[in-house]
C-alpha positions in Angstrom: -0.1 0.0 -0.1 1.5 3.3 -1.2 1.2 6.0 1.4 -0.4 9.2 0.5 2.8 11.2 1.3 4.8 9.1 -1.1 2.1 9.2 -3.8 1.8 13.0 -3.6 5.7 13.2 -4.0 5.5 11.1 -7.0 2.6 12.9 -8.6 4.6 16.0 -8.5 7.0 14.9 -11.0 4.5 12.9 -13.1 4.3 15.0 -16.2 7.9 16.3 -16.1 8.9 12.6 -16.1 6.8 11.8 -19.1 8.1 14.7 -21.0 11.8 14.1 -20.1 11.6 10.4 -20.7 10.3 10.9 -24.2 12.9 13.6 -25.0 15.7 11.3 -23.7 14.4 8.3 -25.7 14.3 10.5 -28.9 17.7 12.0 -28.3 19.4 8.6 -27.6 17.5 6.4 -30.2 19.8 3.7 -31.6 22.7 5.0 -29.4 25.0 2.7 -27.4 25.7 3.9 -23.8 28.3 3.3 -21.1 27.9 4.1 -17.5 31.0 4.8 -15.4 29.8 5.3 -11.8 33.2 5.7 -10.3 33.4 8.7 -12.4 29.8 9.7 -12.2 29.2 9.8 -16.0 27.2 8.2 -18.8 28.2 8.2 -22.5 25.8 7.9 -25.5 27.4 7.0 -28.8 25.2 7.4 -31.7 24.7 8.9 -35.0 24.9 12.4 -33.7 28.2 11.7 -32.1 29.3 11.1 -28.6 27.8 12.8 -25.7 28.7 12.5 -21.9 26.7 13.7 -19.2 26.9 13.7 -15.3 25.0 10.8 -13.7 23.8 9.7 -10.2 22.7 6.3 -8.9 19.2 6.6 -7.5 18.6 2.8 -7.0 18.7 -0.6 -8.6 16.1 -3.1 -9.3 16.6 -6.8 -8.7 14.0 -8.5 -11.0 14.0 -11.9 -9.7 13.7 -10.8 -6.2 11.3 -8.0 -7.1 13.1 -5.5 -4.9 14.3 -1.9 -5.2 17.7 -1.0 -3.5 18.3 2.6 -2.8 21.7 4.2 -4.0 22.4 5.5 -0.5 22.9 2.0 1.0 26.0 1.8 3.0 27.7 -0.7 0.5 27.9 2.0 -2.2 29.7 4.4 0.0 33.2 2.9 -0.6 32.4 1.9 -4.3 31.3 5.3 -5.9 32.1 9.0 -5.2 29.9 11.4 -3.2 28.7 13.1 -6.4 27.2 9.9 -7.7 25.1 9.4 -4.6 24.1 12.8 -3.4 20.5 12.7 -4.7 19.9 9.3 -3.2 21.1 10.8 0.1 18.8 13.7 0.0 16.1 11.1 -0.7 16.9 9.4 2.7 17.0 12.6 4.5 13.7 13.6 3.0 12.2 10.2 4.1 13.5 10.7 7.7 12.0 14.2 8.0 8.7 13.3 6.4 8.5 9.8 8.2 8.2 7.9 4.9 9.6 4.5 5.5 9.8 3.5 1.7 12.5 6.3 1.2 14.6 5.2 4.4 14.6 1.6 4.3 17.4 0.4 2.0 15.4 -2.4 0.4 11.9 -1.8 -0.9 9.5 -4.7 -2.0 8.1 -3.7 -5.4 4.9 -5.7 -5.0 4.1 -3.2 -2.2 5.5 -0.1 -3.7 6.1 0.1 -7.6 9.4 1.2 -8.8 8.0 4.2 -10.7 6.4 5.6 -7.6 10.0 5.5 -5.9 11.7 6.9 -9.1 9.1 9.7 -9.3 9.5 10.6 -5.6 13.2 10.7 -6.0 12.8 13.1 -9.1 10.6 15.5 -6.9 13.0 15.4 -4.0 16.2 15.9 -6.1 14.6 18.3 -8.6 15.5 16.1 -11.4 14.5 16.2 -15.0 16.0 13.2 -16.9 16.3 9.7 -15.4 16.9 6.4 -17.1 16.9 2.7 -16.4 19.6 0.7 -17.8 20.2 -3.0 -17.8 23.2 -4.0 -15.6 23.1 -7.7 -16.3 22.2 -10.5 -14.2 18.7 -9.6 -13.6 19.7 -6.1 -12.3 18.6 -2.8 -13.7 20.2 0.6 -12.5 18.0 3.7 -12.1 20.1 6.8 -12.8 19.6 10.5 -12.9 21.2 12.1 -15.7 22.0 15.9 -16.0 21.1 16.4 -19.7 20.2 20.1 -19.4 16.7 21.8 -19.5 13.7 20.3 -21.2 12.6 21.6 -24.6 9.1 22.8 -25.1 6.7 20.5 -26.7 4.6 21.2 -29.7 0.7 20.9 -29.2 0.5 17.2 -30.3 3.5 16.0 -28.3 2.0 17.8 -25.2 -1.3 16.2 -25.7 0.2 12.7 -26.0 2.5 13.4 -23.0 -0.5 14.4 -20.9 -2.6 11.3 -21.9 0.5 8.9 -21.2 1.0 10.6 -17.7 -2.8 10.3 -16.9 -2.8 6.6 -17.9 0.1 5.8 -15.7 -2.3 5.7 -12.4 0.1 7.6 -10.3 -2.6 10.1 -9.2 -6.2 11.0 -9.7 -5.6 14.7 -9.2 -4.2 15.4 -12.8 -5.1 19.1 -12.5 -2.6 19.5 -9.6 0.1 17.6 -11.2 -0.2 19.4 -14.4 -0.1 22.7 -12.7 3.1 21.6 -10.9 4.5 20.7 -14.4 3.7 24.1 -15.8 5.2 25.9 -12.8 8.5 23.9 -13.0 8.9 24.5 -16.7 7.5 28.1 -16.8 4.6 27.4 -18.9 1.3 29.3 -18.8 -1.4 27.7 -17.1 -4.6 29.8 -16.9 -8.3 29.4 -16.8 -10.4 29.9 -20.1 -13.8 29.7 -18.6 -15.4 31.9 -16.2 -16.0 29.1 -13.5 -12.4 28.0 -13.8 -13.3 24.5 -15.0 -11.3 24.8 -18.2 -7.6 25.4 -18.3 -5.0 26.2 -20.9 -1.4 24.9 -20.5 1.4 25.6 -22.8 3.7 28.2 -24.6 4.1 29.8 -27.9 4.9 26.5 -29.7 2.4 24.1 -28.1 -0.7 24.1 -25.8 -3.6 22.0 -24.7 -7.0 22.8 -23.0 -8.3 20.5 -20.5 -11.2 20.2 -18.0 -11.3 18.3 -14.7 -14.0 17.0 -12.3 -14.2 18.0 -8.6 -11.2 15.5 -7.8 -8.9 17.1 -10.4 -9.3 14.0 -12.7 -9.1 14.9 -16.5 -12.6 14.7 -18.1 -11.6 16.6 -21.5 -8.4 17.2 -23.2 -7.6 18.6 -26.5 -5.1 20.7 -28.4 -5.4 24.5 -28.0 -5.3 27.2 -30.5 -1.8 29.0 -30.5 -3.5 32.4 -31.2 -5.2 32.4 -27.7 -4.4 35.3 -25.4 -5.4 35.2 -21.8 -7.6 38.2 -21.0 -6.1 38.6 -17.6 
């Protein structure tokens, strides 16, 4: 059972995560990668050349055991530099401060708490944009934070697709709050277009959506918005 505190943390990064994941997938398509955790870096080799980014270890997933192990665990202290574990340590500190055991226990059972919830919570606490899961072999995956720079704005169709995908992940029913957090984080406009405040427009000069929600914040209507719209306020 996922606690409300943990789910709320995860929801704050929901749409940023979907946006960043699509962007990273596009930019690394057909690329080979190499992770060097002792140097806290990841390198992608593809058609556009070689790109190296700073990287941090958030956690690892043991698929056979069905468990998540946080990067801050003691065994990693002597294996990797502090700069590769700083966000993971912030996750543990936040968990202690907020009383969230899933963030303070070194191993979490994924049948109780899905890995995406933990990943999203870490993204919120660490103010992260790009994260990635890579195959480390022997049934183990590493969940890494990548410092790949700011997110590029989405066009209307991509923004619509990202919103639909994020809503379908089942992280939260309050899509409105999650979208408002996404807009604030990326500096997008998010304003009401109806007098009663039930319809909102979210986006920028190259892409926008309009959406409506019910009383719980769940999406009920979603469509691309006109780019010629100007908020009266």
